[in-house]
Residue frames as qw, qx, qy, qz and C-alpha x, y, z in Angstrom:
[[0.680, 0.538, 0.465, 0.179, 18.99, 83.85, -24.12],
 [0.324, -0.565, 0.234, 0.722, 21.97, 85.89, -25.28],
 [0.061, 0.317, -0.480, -0.816, 21.38, 87.99, -28.43],
 [0.136, 0.374, 0.905, 0.154, 18.01, 86.29, -28.97],
 [0.245, 0.052, -0.082, -0.965, 15.23, 88.33, -30.58],
 [0.051, 0.419, 0.906, -0.035, 11.60, 87.42, -29.84],
 [0.116, -0.359, -0.309, -0.873, 8.95, 89.64, -31.40],
 [0.259, -0.064, 0.516, -0.814, 6.39, 91.02, -28.97],
 [0.747, 0.069, -0.100, -0.653, 3.54, 89.18, -30.74],
 [0.590, 0.195, -0.783, -0.024, 5.23, 85.78, -30.41],
 [0.772, -0.495, 0.150, -0.370, 4.20, 83.35, -27.67],
 [0.467, 0.403, -0.757, 0.214, 7.00, 81.36, -26.04],
 [0.817, -0.479, -0.208, -0.246, 5.86, 78.77, -23.50],
 [0.381, -0.707, 0.568, -0.181, 7.88, 78.06, -20.38],
 [0.805, -0.176, 0.566, 0.025, 10.14, 75.05, -20.67],
 [0.767, 0.620, 0.066, 0.147, 11.21, 75.67, -24.25],
 [0.608, -0.478, 0.259, 0.578, 14.92, 76.01, -24.98],
 [0.502, 0.852, 0.117, 0.090, 16.06, 78.70, -27.41],
 [0.767, -0.077, 0.056, 0.634, 19.70, 79.11, -28.42],
 [0.186, -0.689, 0.013, 0.700, 21.59, 82.39, -28.57],
 [0.048, -0.311, 0.500, 0.807, 21.32, 84.52, -31.67],
 [0.134, 0.395, 0.877, 0.237, 17.96, 83.02, -32.67],
 [0.220, 0.089, -0.033, -0.971, 15.26, 85.32, -34.10],
 [0.097, 0.432, 0.895, -0.048, 11.57, 84.55, -33.64],
 [0.041, -0.109, -0.260, -0.959, 9.27, 86.79, -35.66],
 [0.461, -0.077, 0.080, -0.880, 5.60, 87.90, -35.61],
 [0.807, -0.049, 0.016, -0.589, 2.84, 85.60, -34.34],
 [0.520, 0.252, -0.814, 0.051, 5.03, 82.54, -33.73],
 [0.775, -0.489, 0.142, -0.374, 4.11, 80.02, -31.06],
 [0.399, 0.423, -0.781, 0.228, 6.96, 78.13, -29.40],
 [0.813, -0.427, -0.200, -0.341, 5.59, 75.35, -27.19],
 [0.543, -0.664, 0.490, -0.158, 7.08, 73.84, -24.05],
 [0.788, -0.234, 0.558, 0.113, 9.75, 71.14, -24.23],
 [0.757, 0.621, 0.075, 0.188, 10.90, 72.03, -27.74],
 [0.587, -0.529, 0.232, 0.567, 14.55, 72.78, -28.41],
 [0.514, 0.844, 0.085, 0.124, 15.68, 75.45, -30.86],
 [0.786, -0.087, 0.002, 0.612, 19.40, 75.81, -31.54],
 [0.265, -0.612, 0.042, 0.744, 21.62, 78.84, -32.04],
 [0.014, 0.387, -0.404, -0.829, 21.26, 81.41, -34.86],
 [0.223, 0.417, 0.859, 0.198, 17.93, 80.06, -36.10],
 [0.219, 0.098, -0.082, -0.967, 15.35, 82.24, -37.86],
 [0.157, 0.447, 0.878, -0.070, 11.64, 81.52, -37.51],
 [0.027, -0.215, -0.356, -0.909, 9.54, 83.62, -39.88],
 [0.437, -0.095, 0.174, -0.877, 6.08, 84.96, -39.31],
 [0.821, -0.031, 0.043, -0.569, 3.37, 82.59, -38.06],
 [0.538, 0.275, -0.795, 0.053, 5.58, 79.57, -37.33],
 [0.772, -0.471, 0.162, -0.395, 4.41, 77.03, -34.75],
 [0.388, 0.399, -0.809, 0.188, 6.91, 74.72, -33.04],
 [0.817, -0.403, -0.247, -0.330, 5.29, 71.90, -31.03],
 [0.624, -0.621, 0.454, -0.137, 6.55, 70.24, -27.90],
 [0.790, -0.228, 0.538, 0.186, 9.53, 67.93, -28.38],
 [0.677, 0.714, 0.034, 0.172, 10.46, 69.32, -31.78],
 [0.622, -0.525, 0.223, 0.537, 14.24, 69.71, -32.13],
 [0.520, 0.843, -0.003, 0.136, 15.89, 72.28, -34.39],
 [0.782, -0.107, -0.023, 0.614, 19.67, 72.32, -34.73],
 [0.239, -0.614, 0.041, 0.751, 21.81, 75.41, -35.23],
 [0.041, 0.365, -0.427, -0.827, 21.28, 77.82, -38.15],
 [0.211, 0.413, 0.871, 0.160, 17.90, 76.38, -39.12],
 [0.179, 0.145, -0.096, -0.968, 15.72, 78.74, -41.17],
 [0.161, 0.468, 0.868, -0.048, 11.96, 78.20, -41.07],
 [0.024, -0.156, -0.300, -0.941, 10.02, 80.51, -43.39],
 [0.423, -0.044, 0.208, -0.881, 6.50, 81.90, -42.88],
 [0.781, 0.020, -0.011, -0.623, 3.43, 79.78, -42.12],
 [0.585, 0.206, -0.784, 0.015, 5.10, 76.49, -41.19],
 [0.734, -0.496, 0.223, -0.407, 3.88, 74.21, -38.38],
 [0.396, 0.384, -0.820, 0.153, 6.42, 71.78, -36.95],
 [0.809, -0.390, -0.081, -0.431, 4.59, 69.05, -35.06],
 [0.663, -0.511, 0.538, -0.103, 5.81, 66.57, -32.43],
 [0.889, 0.072, 0.419, 0.170, 8.38, 64.23, -33.95],
 [0.567, 0.788, -0.040, 0.236, 10.06, 66.67, -36.34],
 [0.655, -0.580, 0.202, 0.439, 13.84, 66.73, -35.87],
 [0.545, 0.819, -0.050, 0.173, 16.00, 69.06, -37.96],
 [0.765, -0.229, 0.000, 0.602, 19.78, 68.92, -37.85],
 [0.226, -0.618, 0.076, 0.749, 22.00, 71.98, -38.43],
 [0.020, -0.348, 0.462, 0.815, 21.66, 74.26, -41.48],
 [0.235, 0.439, 0.853, 0.158, 18.23, 73.01, -42.58],
 [0.181, 0.116, -0.131, -0.968, 16.07, 75.34, -44.71],
 [0.192, 0.468, 0.858, -0.085, 12.26, 74.98, -44.62],
 [0.034, 0.201, 0.384, 0.901, 10.41, 77.02, -47.23],
 [0.365, 0.003, 0.249, -0.897, 7.18, 78.94, -46.67],
 [0.765, 0.046, 0.058, -0.640, 3.98, 76.99, -46.03],
 [0.420, 0.229, -0.877, -0.037, 5.73, 73.60, -45.99],
 [0.779, -0.337, 0.022, -0.529, 3.62, 70.98, -44.22],
 [0.179, 0.295, -0.914, 0.214, 4.71, 68.24, -41.83],
 [0.787, -0.333, -0.259, -0.450, 2.51, 65.44, -40.45],
 [0.112, -0.493, 0.783, -0.362, 3.07, 63.22, -37.43],
 [0.563, 0.051, 0.780, -0.267, 0.54, 60.40, -37.75],
 [0.085, -0.024, 0.814, 0.574, -0.36, 58.36, -40.84],
 [0.215, -0.448, -0.764, -0.412, -4.12, 57.99, -40.33],
 [0.036, 0.025, 0.447, -0.893, -5.46, 60.88, -38.23],
 [0.274, -0.570, -0.693, -0.347, -9.08, 60.89, -37.08],
 [0.186, -0.562, 0.147, -0.793, -10.68, 63.63, -35.01],
 [0.767, -0.448, -0.002, -0.459, -12.51, 61.20, -32.71],
 [0.963, -0.114, -0.156, 0.189, -9.57, 58.81, -32.16],
 [0.276, -0.890, 0.360, 0.048, -6.55, 59.72, -30.01],
 [0.937, 0.258, -0.060, 0.227, -3.41, 58.48, -31.77],
 [0.077, -0.924, 0.357, -0.111, -0.73, 60.46, -29.94],
 [0.705, -0.424, 0.563, 0.076, 0.98, 57.17, -29.08],
 [0.804, 0.338, 0.422, 0.246, 1.40, 56.53, -32.82],
 [0.165, 0.950, -0.171, -0.204, 3.29, 59.73, -33.66],
 [0.891, 0.158, 0.133, 0.404, 6.25, 59.07, -35.96],
 [0.345, -0.682, 0.194, 0.616, 9.52, 60.95, -36.15],
 [0.638, 0.731, 0.131, 0.202, 10.51, 62.84, -39.28],
 [0.604, -0.547, 0.187, 0.549, 14.24, 63.52, -39.54],
 [0.486, 0.866, 0.000, 0.118, 15.69, 66.26, -41.72],
 [0.823, -0.208, 0.024, 0.528, 19.46, 65.81, -41.92],
 [0.334, -0.615, 0.095, 0.708, 22.13, 68.50, -42.02],
 [0.092, -0.353, 0.428, 0.827, 21.94, 71.06, -44.81],
 [0.210, 0.399, 0.846, 0.284, 18.74, 69.75, -46.42],
 [0.206, 0.097, -0.073, -0.971, 16.21, 72.06, -48.11],
 [0.213, 0.483, 0.842, -0.115, 12.46, 71.61, -47.92],
 [0.096, 0.205, 0.399, 0.889, 10.85, 73.66, -50.70],
 [0.332, 0.059, 0.205, -0.919, 7.87, 75.99, -50.40],
 [0.741, 0.082, -0.003, -0.666, 4.45, 74.34, -50.13],
 [0.496, 0.202, -0.841, -0.075, 5.93, 70.83, -49.98],
 [0.794, -0.401, 0.097, -0.446, 4.37, 68.16, -47.76],
 [0.243, 0.409, -0.859, 0.191, 6.48, 65.73, -45.75],
 [0.834, -0.308, -0.309, -0.339, 4.61, 62.61, -44.61],
 [0.496, -0.692, 0.465, -0.244, 5.72, 61.47, -41.15],
 [0.911, -0.188, 0.365, 0.041, 8.21, 58.69, -40.59],
 [0.777, 0.557, -0.001, 0.295, 10.61, 59.63, -43.39],
 [0.554, -0.582, 0.158, 0.573, 14.23, 60.72, -43.33],
 [0.482, 0.873, -0.009, 0.075, 15.49, 63.46, -45.63],
 [0.859, -0.066, -0.026, 0.507, 19.22, 62.89, -46.17],
 [0.379, -0.605, 0.069, 0.697, 22.06, 65.37, -45.77],
 [0.029, -0.421, 0.355, 0.834, 21.97, 68.22, -48.33],
 [0.244, 0.420, 0.833, 0.265, 18.96, 66.71, -50.10],
 [0.148, 0.154, -0.083, -0.973, 16.68, 69.13, -51.92],
 [0.232, 0.503, 0.828, -0.093, 12.89, 68.74, -51.88],
 [0.100, 0.231, 0.398, 0.882, 11.41, 70.84, -54.68],
 [0.314, 0.065, 0.237, -0.917, 8.54, 73.28, -54.17],
 [0.722, 0.078, -0.073, -0.684, 5.16, 71.59, -53.93],
 [0.468, 0.202, -0.858, -0.062, 6.55, 68.06, -53.66],
 [0.800, -0.399, 0.117, -0.432, 4.84, 65.41, -51.54],
 [0.244, 0.478, -0.829, 0.159, 7.45, 63.22, -49.85],
 [0.877, -0.242, -0.030, -0.414, 6.17, 59.77, -48.86],
 [0.964, -0.077, -0.095, 0.235, 9.48, 57.88, -48.53],
 [0.580, -0.610, 0.163, 0.515, 13.08, 58.45, -47.47],
 [0.486, 0.868, -0.083, 0.060, 15.22, 60.79, -49.58],
 [0.863, -0.012, -0.068, 0.501, 18.91, 59.97, -50.12],
 [0.351, -0.692, 0.070, 0.627, 21.66, 62.46, -49.23],
 [0.117, -0.385, 0.435, 0.805, 22.27, 65.02, -52.03],
 [0.231, 0.389, 0.839, 0.301, 19.14, 63.82, -53.87],
 [0.243, 0.130, -0.072, -0.959, 16.84, 66.23, -55.72],
 [0.103, 0.371, 0.923, 0.016, 13.20, 65.15, -55.54],
 [0.274, 0.117, -0.067, -0.952, 10.12, 66.78, -57.09],
 [0.447, -0.102, -0.664, -0.590, 6.49, 66.01, -57.79],
 [0.615, -0.145, 0.442, -0.637, 3.48, 64.27, -56.30],
 [0.747, -0.636, 0.070, 0.180, 4.48, 61.77, -55.03],
 [0.016, -0.880, 0.429, 0.204, 8.08, 63.00, -55.03],
 [0.957, 0.185, 0.094, 0.204, 10.54, 61.19, -57.30],
 [0.529, -0.548, 0.320, 0.564, 14.30, 61.45, -57.61],
 [0.622, 0.768, 0.147, 0.036, 15.37, 63.46, -60.68],
 [0.545, 0.650, -0.289, 0.444, 19.02, 64.23, -59.98],
 [0.706, -0.368, -0.315, 0.516, 21.69, 65.18, -57.48],
 [0.027, 0.949, 0.009, 0.314, 22.71, 68.49, -55.92],
 [0.512, 0.297, -0.473, 0.653, 25.82, 69.88, -54.27],
 [0.368, -0.469, -0.569, 0.567, 25.99, 71.26, -50.76],
 [0.013, -0.259, 0.013, 0.966, 25.46, 74.70, -52.36],
 [0.511, 0.488, 0.523, -0.476, 22.24, 73.46, -54.02],
 [0.363, 0.570, -0.448, -0.585, 23.46, 73.24, -57.64],
 [0.957, 0.215, 0.072, -0.181, 22.58, 70.35, -59.97],
 [0.408, -0.546, 0.679, 0.272, 25.53, 67.99, -60.33],
 [0.791, 0.524, -0.177, -0.261, 26.44, 66.70, -63.79],
 [0.690, -0.430, 0.566, 0.135, 28.49, 63.54, -63.49],
 [0.378, 0.600, -0.602, -0.366, 30.91, 62.51, -66.21],
 [0.880, 0.118, -0.433, -0.157, 31.55, 58.93, -67.32],
 [0.443, 0.272, -0.693, 0.499, 34.14, 58.76, -64.55],
 [0.510, -0.599, -0.614, 0.069, 31.43, 59.44, -61.96],
 [0.390, -0.287, -0.238, 0.842, 32.92, 62.82, -61.03],
 [0.061, 0.828, 0.397, 0.392, 31.07, 66.16, -60.81],
 [0.369, -0.041, -0.271, 0.888, 32.12, 69.60, -59.61],
 [0.033, -0.812, -0.505, 0.292, 29.92, 72.18, -57.93],
 [0.430, 0.631, 0.209, 0.611, 30.03, 75.30, -60.15],
 [0.219, -0.910, -0.009, -0.353, 29.93, 77.65, -57.15],
 [0.641, -0.714, 0.282, -0.019, 32.09, 76.06, -54.46],
 [0.380, 0.643, -0.663, -0.056, 34.43, 73.96, -56.61],
 [0.587, -0.293, 0.708, -0.262, 33.78, 70.93, -54.38],
 [0.406, 0.286, -0.781, -0.379, 34.20, 67.59, -56.14],
 [0.746, -0.078, 0.428, -0.504, 31.64, 64.77, -55.81],
 [0.082, 0.221, -0.940, -0.248, 31.73, 61.08, -56.71],
 [0.798, 0.031, 0.042, -0.600, 28.69, 59.09, -57.84],
 [0.304, 0.289, -0.908, -0.006, 29.18, 55.43, -57.00],
 [0.163, -0.210, -0.944, 0.197, 26.90, 52.58, -55.91],
 [0.182, -0.675, -0.598, -0.392, 23.79, 54.75, -56.39],
 [0.397, -0.837, -0.268, 0.265, 24.95, 57.40, -53.93],
 [0.350, 0.806, -0.105, 0.465, 26.88, 60.67, -53.93],
 [0.712, -0.516, -0.149, 0.452, 29.95, 61.37, -51.81],
 [0.135, 0.973, -0.173, 0.072, 31.82, 64.66, -51.54],
 [0.915, 0.002, -0.091, 0.394, 35.49, 63.80, -52.05],
 [0.473, -0.014, -0.118, 0.873, 37.15, 67.25, -51.89],
 [0.013, -0.746, -0.388, 0.541, 36.12, 70.76, -50.86],
 [0.340, 0.835, -0.122, -0.415, 37.56, 72.28, -54.03],
 [0.869, 0.466, -0.045, 0.160, 39.37, 71.34, -57.20],
 [0.649, -0.522, 0.226, 0.506, 43.10, 71.00, -56.69],
 [0.433, 0.893, -0.087, -0.085, 44.91, 73.47, -58.87],
 [0.806, -0.200, 0.288, 0.476, 48.25, 72.46, -60.45],
 [0.076, 0.825, -0.268, -0.492, 50.75, 74.75, -62.15]]
């Protein structure tokens, strides 16, 4: 585990895979058969269950539990105390492990602090789930969702800025200069930056 940092209070079970450059902080528990990519950061008191998959450069803030079925692609951000579930109708006296559902968080998405993600949904690339939201259905790429239950209120760039589309369906990220097109109820990045002409 080249350049990996695991705090002395963390518990890492045998059979887990941890990529180089990853940092695992105080009181984390990394269970067997999970896979954590390169250059990830797991804050204090994070639990990663068996068969969870985290891509590269995933940041998981304090007090998050990632249960079986959670799959995060590269560059995902999970805010503090976010909650994930893995079965729709849990009961203490009934074993429903065979009913676990996958939750997929696509590349670059943000899950805000204290939000709750109900199992079986897909959060699209670069989507942004606002703090405290409760997500009960799929979220489109670049979508901004807030509230209980979460509703779509706008679109964001890959840098996390609200996009303001003109009548031509074009918007520009104020930080990166990337240009986006809104068409057929979805957002597509069409250039990395505005082309400058003399």
